[in-house]
C-alpha positions as CSV (number, residue, x, y, z in Angstrom):
1,M,13.3,90.0,-15.5
2,T,16.6,91.4,-15.1
3,Y,16.8,94.4,-13.0
4,E,20.0,97.0,-12.8
5,E,19.1,97.3,-8.8
6,I,16.5,96.0,-6.5
7,A,16.0,98.1,-3.6
8,I,13.9,96.3,-2.0
9,P,14.5,92.5,-2.6
10,D,11.8,89.4,-2.4
11,A,13.8,88.2,0.1
12,E,12.7,91.1,2.6
13,I,9.3,92.1,1.8
14,P,7.5,91.1,5.1
15,R,5.3,88.5,5.5
16,A,1.2,89.1,6.1
17,T,-0.1,88.0,8.9
18,T,-2.8,87.5,5.9
19,R,-1.5,85.5,3.3
20,T,-4.8,86.6,0.7
21,F,-3.1,90.1,1.1
22,Q,1.1,88.9,0.5
23,H,-0.3,89.9,-3.2
24,L,-0.5,93.9,-1.5
25,L,2.7,93.8,-0.4
26,Q,4.7,92.3,-3.2
27,T,3.4,94.3,-6.2
28,Y,3.8,97.8,-3.9
29,A,6.9,96.6,-3.1
30,G,7.6,96.3,-6.9
31,E,6.4,99.7,-7.8
32,I,8.4,101.4,-5.6
33,N,12.0,99.1,-6.9
34,K,10.4,99.9,-10.7
35,L,10.0,103.7,-9.1
36,N,14.0,103.4,-7.9
37,S,15.2,102.4,-11.3
38,V,13.0,105.1,-12.9
39,W,14.4,108.4,-10.7
40,R,17.8,107.3,-10.7
41,Q,18.1,107.3,-14.3
42,F,17.5,111.3,-13.7
43,A,20.7,113.7,-13.6
44,E,20.5,116.4,-10.9
45,S,20.6,118.7,-14.2
46,N,17.2,117.3,-15.4
47,L,15.4,117.9,-12.1
48,S,14.4,121.5,-13.5
49,F,12.8,119.4,-17.0
50,S,9.6,120.0,-18.5
51,P,8.9,119.0,-21.7
52,H,5.2,121.7,-21.6
53,A,4.7,125.4,-20.3
54,R,1.7,123.6,-18.6
55,S,3.7,120.0,-17.8
56,S,5.3,119.5,-14.4
57,S,9.0,119.5,-14.4
58,V,10.7,116.4,-12.7
59,S,11.3,117.6,-9.5
60,E,7.7,118.6,-8.9
61,I,6.5,115.1,-9.4
62,V,9.4,113.6,-7.1
63,E,8.8,115.4,-4.7
64,H,4.5,115.2,-5.2
65,E,5.0,111.2,-5.1
66,L,7.0,111.6,-1.6
67,L,4.3,113.6,-0.4
68,S,1.5,112.7,-1.7
69,E,2.7,108.8,-0.9
70,R,3.0,110.1,3.0
71,R,-0.5,111.9,2.6
72,F,-1.7,108.5,1.1
73,F,-1.0,106.0,4.1
74,A,-1.6,108.5,6.6
75,E,-4.4,110.9,6.0
76,F,-6.9,107.9,4.3
77,L,-5.6,104.4,5.1
78,G,-4.1,105.5,8.3
79,L,0.0,104.8,8.9
80,P,1.9,106.1,11.1
81,E,3.9,108.6,8.6
82,V,6.1,110.6,9.6
83,A,5.6,114.5,9.7
84,A,4.7,116.2,6.0
85,G,8.1,118.5,6.9
86,E,10.0,115.5,7.3
87,V,9.3,113.9,3.9
88,L,12.0,115.7,1.8
89,P,15.1,114.4,1.5
90,A,17.3,117.6,2.6
91,D,19.4,116.8,-0.2
92,R,17.1,117.1,-3.1
93,T,19.2,115.2,-6.2
94,P,17.2,111.4,-7.6
95,L,20.1,109.3,-5.6
96,S,18.1,111.0,-2.0
97,Y,14.7,111.1,-3.6
98,A,15.1,107.6,-4.3
99,A,16.8,106.5,-1.4
100,R,13.5,108.6,1.0
101,M,11.3,106.6,-0.9
102,V,12.7,103.1,-1.0
103,E,12.8,104.0,2.8
104,L,9.1,105.8,3.4
105,S,8.3,102.2,2.1
106,R,10.0,99.9,3.9
107,R,8.3,101.1,6.7
108,R,4.5,101.2,5.5
109,L,5.3,97.6,3.9
110,D,5.8,96.1,7.8
111,F,3.2,98.7,9.6
112,L,1.2,96.8,5.9
113,A,2.4,93.4,7.0
114,R,1.1,93.1,10.2
115,Q,-3.0,94.1,8.8
116,P,-5.6,91.3,9.5
117,E,-8.4,91.2,7.0
118,D,-10.9,93.2,8.7
119,W,-8.3,95.7,8.3
120,W,-8.2,96.4,4.5
121,L,-11.7,95.7,4.5
122,T,-12.5,98.6,6.8
123,V,-14.3,101.5,4.8
124,V,-12.7,104.4,5.9
125,P,-12.9,108.1,3.9
126,F,-11.5,109.0,1.3
127,F,-10.9,113.1,-0.3
128,D,-15.2,113.3,-0.4
129,V,-16.5,109.0,-0.3
130,E,-15.9,106.0,1.8
131,R,-14.5,103.6,0.4
132,E,-11.9,100.4,1.6
133,R,-8.6,100.5,2.5
134,I,-7.3,97.8,0.1
135,W,-9.4,100.2,-2.4
136,I,-7.6,103.1,-1.2
137,F,-4.3,101.4,-1.5
138,W,-4.8,99.7,-4.8
139,R,-5.5,103.4,-6.4
140,R,-2.2,105.1,-4.7
141,V,-0.5,102.0,-6.4
142,L,-2.0,103.3,-10.2
143,H,-1.3,107.1,-9.1
144,T,2.6,105.9,-8.6
145,A,2.6,104.1,-11.9
146,H,0.6,106.6,-14.0
147,H,4.1,109.1,-12.7
148,R,6.7,106.3,-13.1
149,A,4.9,106.4,-16.5
150,Q,5.0,110.0,-17.0
151,L,8.8,110.5,-16.0
152,G,9.6,107.6,-17.8
153,V,8.8,109.7,-21.5
154,Y,10.4,112.5,-19.8
155,L,13.5,110.1,-19.6
156,R,12.7,109.6,-23.3
157,L,12.4,112.9,-24.6
158,L,15.8,114.2,-22.8
159,N,17.5,111.5,-24.9
160,Q,18.3,109.6,-21.3
161,P,18.0,105.6,-21.2
162,V,15.1,104.1,-19.6
163,P,15.2,101.4,-17.7
164,S,13.3,97.9,-17.9
165,I,9.8,98.1,-15.5
166,Y,8.2,94.8,-17.2
167,G,10.3,93.5,-19.7
168,P,13.3,95.3,-22.8
169,T,13.5,98.8,-23.2
170,A,14.9,100.6,-26.5
171,D,17.5,100.4,-24.5
172,V,17.6,97.6,-21.9
173,N,17.3,94.0,-24.0
174,W,19.0,90.5,-22.5
175,A,19.0,87.2,-24.2
176,G,15.8,84.8,-23.7
177,A,13.7,88.3,-23.5
178,D,10.4,87.6,-25.0
179,P,8.3,90.8,-25.9
180,T,4.7,90.5,-27.4
181,R,5.2,92.5,-30.6
182,D,3.2,89.9,-33.0
183,V,0.3,88.1,-33.2
184,A,2.1,84.9,-32.9
185,A,3.6,86.1,-29.6
186,A,0.0,87.0,-28.6
187,S,-1.3,83.3,-29.5
188,R,0.7,81.5,-27.4
189,K,-0.9,79.5,-24.7
């Protein structure tokens, strides 16, 4: 894969104390890299864009992501997080939002890397139910992926380039890219 920018390179992902959980750190860092790529595609003038009166604007989605990540990691997983009032950057631009998410995520990665297996498997409160921390973590990653995809659609509606996330897009391609668009490609073993 070819990415324009990698905010958290593989070499900077901390090593988990329990090797079985390294994929959690790699997946979270990868998701933050993808999110960073999408957020950075927006212009400041796009922040108020919403495709429908009942849809959230770009800035509302980005701010929700920053704030809800803080809540998930602090309230549900028990990570030491900055105060909620300190999450959003003073300069509310796509680049500053993206930089803030990367900064906060790096701290989370360092904390998560030190956690033993029993920490991940501990059942804790999650809204009105109880779940293992690992389940809550995956729920967070899926939530972030949902909003990232939502903003990818917004980029297309704004006629902005959609960055490569999992492979080539209509805007980004490279020699050797091999998207699965037909039965022959799907038949490969």
